C-alpha positions in Angstrom: 1.0 -16.0 -19.7 -1.2 -15.6 -16.6 -4.4 -16.2 -18.6 -3.4 -19.8 -19.5 -4.3 -22.1 -16.7 -3.6 -25.8 -16.8 -6.6 -28.1 -16.3 -4.9 -29.3 -13.1 -4.8 -25.8 -11.8 -8.5 -25.2 -12.6 -9.5 -28.4 -10.9 -7.3 -27.5 -7.8 -9.0 -24.1 -7.6 -12.4 -25.7 -7.3 -11.7 -28.3 -4.6 -13.8 -27.5 -1.5 -11.8 -27.2 1.8 -13.9 -28.1 4.9 -13.7 -25.3 7.4 -15.3 -24.4 10.6 -18.8 -23.0 10.9 -19.3 -19.6 9.4 -20.2 -16.9 12.0 -21.6 -13.4 12.0 -19.4 -10.4 11.4 -18.2 -8.6 14.5 -20.9 -6.3 15.9 -18.8 -3.1 15.3 -18.8 -3.8 11.6 -21.8 -2.9 9.4 -22.1 -4.3 5.9 -23.7 -1.5 3.9 -23.8 -3.0 0.4 -22.7 -6.0 -1.8 -21.8 -5.6 -5.5 -21.7 -8.7 -7.7 -21.2 -6.9 -11.0 -17.5 -6.3 -10.7 -14.8 -5.7 -13.4 -11.3 -7.2 -13.5 -12.2 -10.7 -12.5 -13.4 -10.3 -9.0 -16.5 -12.2 -7.9 -17.9 -9.6 -5.5 -17.2 -6.5 -3.4 -18.7 -5.7 0.0 -18.7 -2.2 1.5 -18.3 -2.0 5.3 -18.3 0.7 7.9 -16.4 0.3 11.1 -18.6 2.0 13.7 -15.9 2.1 16.4 -15.7 5.6 17.9 -12.4 7.2 17.0 -12.2 7.0 13.3 -11.4 10.5 11.9 -12.4 11.5 8.4 -9.3 12.7 6.6 -8.7 15.6 4.3 -8.6 15.1 0.5 -6.7 17.3 -1.9 -9.2 20.0 -2.9 -8.5 19.7 -6.7 -9.9 16.1 -6.7 -6.6 14.2 -7.4 -7.2 12.0 -4.4 -10.9 11.2 -5.0 -12.2 7.7 -5.6 -12.7 6.9 -9.2 -13.7 4.1 -11.6 -15.7 1.3 -10.0 -14.4 2.1 -6.6 -16.5 5.3 -6.6 -19.6 3.2 -7.3 -18.7 0.8 -4.5 -18.4 3.7 -2.1 -22.0 4.6 -2.9 -20.9 7.1 -5.6 -19.1 9.2 -3.0 -15.8 10.5 -4.3 -14.5 11.4 -0.8 -15.9 8.6 1.4 -15.5 8.6 5.2 -12.3 7.0 6.5 -14.4 4.6 8.6 -15.5 2.8 5.4 -13.6 0.2 3.4 -14.1 -2.3 0.7 -13.6 -6.1 0.9 -13.0 -7.7 -2.5 -13.5 -11.5 -3.0 -11.8 -13.4 -5.8 -13.2 -16.4 -7.6 -12.8 -19.4 -5.5 -12.9 -17.4 -2.2 -15.0 -20.1 -0.6 -13.9 -23.2 -2.6 -10.1 -22.9 -3.0 -8.0 -25.8 -1.8 -5.5 -23.9 0.3 -6.4 -24.0 4.0 -5.3 -20.5 4.9 -6.9 -17.6 3.0 -4.9 -14.6 1.7 -5.6 -10.9 2.2 -4.0 -8.5 -0.2 -3.2 -5.0 0.9 -2.5 -2.4 -1.7 -0.1 0.6 -1.5 -0.3 4.4 -1.8 -2.5 6.1 -4.4 -3.7 2.7 -5.5 -6.7 0.3 -5.3 -7.3 -3.4 -5.3 -8.2 -3.4 -9.0 -5.0 -1.9 -10.5 -2.7 -3.3 -7.8 -3.8 -7.0 -7.8 -6.2 -7.7 -10.7 -5.6 -5.5 -13.7 -2.2 -3.6 -13.7 -3.3 -2.2 -17.1 -6.3 -0.4 -15.6 -4.4 2.9 -15.8 -2.9 2.1 -19.2 0.8 2.1 -20.2 3.2 3.4 -17.5 0.7 2.8 -14.7 2.5 -0.5 -13.8 6.1 0.6 -14.1 6.4 -0.4 -17.7 5.5 1.0 -21.1 2.9 -1.8 -21.4 1.1 -3.6 -18.7 -0.6 -7.0 -18.2 -4.3 -7.3 -17.7 -4.1 -9.8 -14.8 -2.0 -9.9 -11.6 -1.5 -11.5 -8.2 -5.2 -12.1 -7.6 -5.6 -14.3 -10.6 -2.2 -16.0 -10.1 -3.0 -17.0 -6.5 -6.6 -17.8 -7.1 -5.8 -20.2 -10.0 -3.5 -22.1 -7.6 -6.1 -22.8 -5.1 -5.7 -19.8 -2.8 -8.8 -18.2 -1.3 -8.0 -14.6 -2.1 -9.4 -11.3 -0.7 -8.3 -7.7 -0.9 -9.0 -4.6 1.2 -9.7 -1.3 -0.4 -9.3 1.9 1.6 -11.4 5.1 1.4 -8.4 7.4 1.5 -5.7 6.6 -0.9 -2.9 8.2 1.2 -4.6 7.8 4.6 -3.4 7.3 8.1 -1.8 3.8 8.4 -3.1 3.5 12.0 -6.7 3.6 10.8 -5.8 1.4 7.8 -4.3 -1.1 10.1 -7.5 -1.3 12.1 -9.3 -2.0 8.8 -6.8 -4.8 7.9 -7.9 -6.3 11.2 -11.5 -5.8 10.2 -11.0 -7.5 6.9 -9.3 -10.5 8.6 -12.2 -10.7 11.2 -14.7 -10.8 8.3 -12.8 -13.5 6.4 -12.5 -15.6 9.6 -16.2 -15.3 10.2 -17.1 -16.0 6.6 -14.9 -19.1 6.2 -14.8 -20.4 9.8 -11.0 -20.2 9.8 -8.7 -19.0 12.6 -5.8 -17.5 10.6 -5.2 -15.5 7.4 -2.0 -14.7 5.4 -1.4 -11.1 4.6 0.5 -9.7 1.6 1.2 -6.0 1.8 2.7 -4.1 -1.1 4.6 -0.8 -0.5 2.5 1.3 1.8 0.4 -1.8 2.4 3.3 -3.1 4.4 2.7 -0.4 7.0 -0.9 -1.3 7.8 -0.3 -5.1 7.6 2.7 -4.9 9.9 1.2 -2.4 12.2 -1.8 -4.6 12.7 0.2 -7.6 13.8 2.4 -5.4 16.0 -0.5 -3.6 17.6 0.7 -0.1 16.5 -2.6 1.5 16.8 -4.6 4.6 17.8 -5.5 5.0 21.5 -9.0 3.8 20.7 -7.9 0.9 18.4 -8.1 -2.8 18.9 -4.9 -4.9 19.5 -3.7 -7.7 17.3 -6.1 -10.7 17.6 -3.4 -13.4 17.0 -4.9 -14.4 13.6 -2.1 -13.9 11.0 0.0 -16.9 10.0 2.3 -15.3 7.5 3.1 -11.6 6.6 4.6 -11.0 3.2 5.8 -7.5 2.3 6.5 -6.5 -1.3 8.8 -3.4 -1.6 7.7 -2.4 1.8 9.8 0.4 3.4 10.5 -1.6 6.5 13.4 0.6 7.2 11.7 3.8 6.0 12.3 5.9 2.9 13.3 9.5 2.1 12.6 9.6 -1.6 10.4 12.7 -1.6 13.1 14.8 0.0 16.1 13.3 -1.8 14.6 13.9 -5.2 12.2 16.7 -4.4 12.7 19.0 -7.4 12.1 16.3 -10.0 9.4 14.8 -7.9 7.5 18.1 -7.7 7.1 18.5 -11.4 4.7 15.6 -11.4 2.7 17.1 -8.4 2.7 20.9 -8.7 -0.3 22.0 -10.7 1.3 25.2 -12.1 4.1 23.0 -13.5 1.5 20.6 -15.1 1.6 18.0 -12.3 -1.5 16.0 -11.4 -0.2 13.0 -9.4 -1.8 12.3 -6.0 1.5 12.3 -4.1 2.9 14.6 -1.4 5.5 17.3 -2.0 8.4 18.1 0.3 7.7 21.8 -0.3 5.0 24.3 0.4 6.2 26.9 -2.2 7.6 26.4 -5.7 8.3 28.6 -8.7 6.7 27.3 -11.9 7.2 29.3 -15.2 8.1 32.3 -13.2 5.2 32.2 -10.8 6.0 31.6 -7.1 3.0 29.6 -5.8 1.9 28.2 -2.5 0.2 24.8 -2.0 0.2 23.8 1.7 -2.5 21.2 0.9 0.1 19.2 -1.1 2.7 19.2 1.6 3.8 15.9 3.3 4.2 18.0 6.5 1.1 19.4 8.1 0.9 23.0 7.1 -1.7 25.8 7.5 -4.3 23.4 8.7 -3.8 20.9 5.8 -2.7 17.2 6.2 -3.9 15.2 3.2 -0.9 12.8 3.1 -0.5 11.4 6.6 0.3 7.8 5.4 3.3 9.0 3.4 4.8 10.9 6.3 4.5 7.9 8.5 6.9 6.0 6.2 9.8 8.5 6.4 13.2 7.8 7.7 16.5 9.5 6.8 18.9 7.7 4.6 21.3 10.5 3.9 23.8 9.0 6.4 24.0 5.9 4.3 23.5 7.0 0.7 23.9 10.8 0.9 21.6 13.2 -0.9 21.1 13.8 -4.6 23.3 16.9 -4.9 22.7 17.3 -8.6 19.1 18.2 -8.0 18.0 21.8 -7.9 17.6 23.2 -4.3 18.8 19.8 -3.0 20.1 21.1 0.3 17.1 23.2 1.3 14.7 20.5 0.1 16.3 17.8 2.3 17.3 20.0 5.3 14.6 22.7 5.1 14.6 26.4 4.1 14.2 28.7 1.2 16.0 27.6 -2.0 16.3 29.3 -5.3 12.9 28.0 -6.5 11.4 26.2 -3.6 10.7 26.4 0.1 9.9 23.6 2.6 10.4 22.4 6.2 12.8 19.6 5.4 12.7 15.9 6.2 13.4 16.1 9.9 10.4 18.3 10.5 8.3 15.9 8.6 9.6 12.9 10.6 9.0 14.8 13.8 5.4 15.4 12.7 4.6 11.8 12.6 6.9 9.1 11.2 6.0 5.6 12.5 9.0 3.6 11.4 10.7 3.7 14.8 7.5 2.8 16.5 6.9 -0.1 14.2 10.4 -1.5 14.6 10.3 -1.0 18.3 7.0 -2.8 18.7 8.3 -5.8 16.9 6.3 -8.6 15.2 4.9 -11.4 17.2 6.9 -14.6 17.2 3.9 -16.5 15.9 3.8 -14.5 12.7 6.4 -15.7 10.1 7.5 -12.7 8.1 8.8 -12.7 4.5 10.4 -9.7 2.8 10.6 -9.2 -0.9 12.5 -6.4 -2.6 12.8 -5.3 -6.2 16.2 -4.5 -7.7 15.5 -2.6 -10.9 15.5 1.2 -10.7 13.9 1.5 -14.1 10.3 2.7 -13.5 9.1 4.4 -16.7 8.2 8.0 -16.3 9.5 8.4 -12.8 12.7 9.9 -11.4 14.3 6.7 -10.1 16.1 6.3 -6.8 19.7 5.7 -7.8 21.7 6.8 -4.7 21.9 3.1 -3.7 20.5 -0.3 -4.8 16.7 0.1 -5.0 13.5 -0.7 -6.9 13.3 2.8 -8.1 11.6 4.1 -5.0 12.6 2.0 -1.9 16.1 1.0 -1.2 16.7 -2.8 -1.1 18.3 -2.3 2.3 15.0 -0.9 3.6 12.7 -3.4 1.9 14.8 -6.2 3.5 15.4 -4.5 6.9 14.6 -7.1 9.6 14.8 -4.8 12.6 12.0 -5.8 14.9 11.1 -9.0 13.0 10.9 -11.8 15.5 10.4 -14.8 13.2 11.9 -14.3 9.7 10.6 -16.8 7.2 12.8 -15.6 4.3 14.0 -12.7 2.2 14.4 -12.4 -1.6 15.3 -9.8 -4.2 13.7 -9.8 -7.6 16.5 -8.0 -9.5 14.5 -7.7 -12.7 11.5 -6.0 -11.0 11.0 -2.4 -10.1 8.7 -1.1 -7.4 5.6 -0.9 -9.6 6.1 -4.4 -11.0 6.4 -6.3 -7.7 2.7 -7.1 -7.7 2.6 -8.7 -11.1 6.1 -9.7 -12.3 6.1 -13.5 -12.8 9.1 -14.0 -10.5 7.5 -12.0 -7.8 4.2 -13.8 -7.9 6.0 -17.1 -8.0 8.0 -16.2 -4.9 4.9 -15.1 -3.0 3.1 -18.3 -3.9 6.0 -20.3 -2.7 6.1 -18.5 0.6 2.3 -18.8 1.1 2.4 -22.5 0.4 
């Protein structure tokens, strides 16, 4: 489907668009390496370091589940746990020759990377894209074949602090502007990628960070928790089985608990908690997306230990601090909504409407994409200039980056 490009599309993708004169990268950015042998259809990948004082190297889960892998590890100089000050900038074919005047920066979500998210949903095999079988091309090829000059940012920490990631979204935009001689870039943020994209334009930043540079034309969010989410606490028992090692879990995702009984063994894993515990904080980016939805959709009362999981305390099999303690430890949803988006940035919100993710306990308390409520994905609180909203009822959360209806809607909004 996506592999078949019409001759007209191919021609359009190779038309040169005159731009301003290319400039040097900002002085605070150091290009450390360029890779031109890249899988999944990308033309090249550059590794950069932001030398701005203030970047903090984040903690990784000690069992390796959050380490960089695949070609990303190679691009990070074969370092499995790179410094949070480093990031990757992927360039798609046609990045300098596409016909569209405003380039596009793609920002991936949690526990993901630019390859699987945007270029090869099948990189992790079946189930990795929300379906039993996955396509081998995605949003990158779709937009590039239609004349868009496409880039993607890749973060060092897969679940990192969105304030630091937002600074690197700004870094990537600054590089694109310098490289192409343009003044504006469109940003597409998927899931957690909404956070860093929206935080950049809203100047929600660390005390040492740079403010928004006025260089985003359109911000598109795909399944972004604009109104926050409480999935880990609402479905904690089922969620934990994919995380807790003694139960066979290996997924790089945070747990609402610090203690859990697996096969009769009561175990303690503060390093996997979404709430900072015992000196561990390996999942700050997830905590920053939290907001309570129990007042709207209730809590999954059929789940084991549902009350103590959501509200905190010792249950029959688990123990944890509860969602409010996690929110108090650093949710950024209220800050993002309060900061608002600049009126010059036209914002588009896309939601999925199919709670049918394969191999995942789906969010069914209310209409959702399996993870994020539609009401959250389409929450316009703080959005100054709304360009449009849409729900792809046939797509779940993990399909929003490659489902044909989703890609078509994004292309329409960007055009």
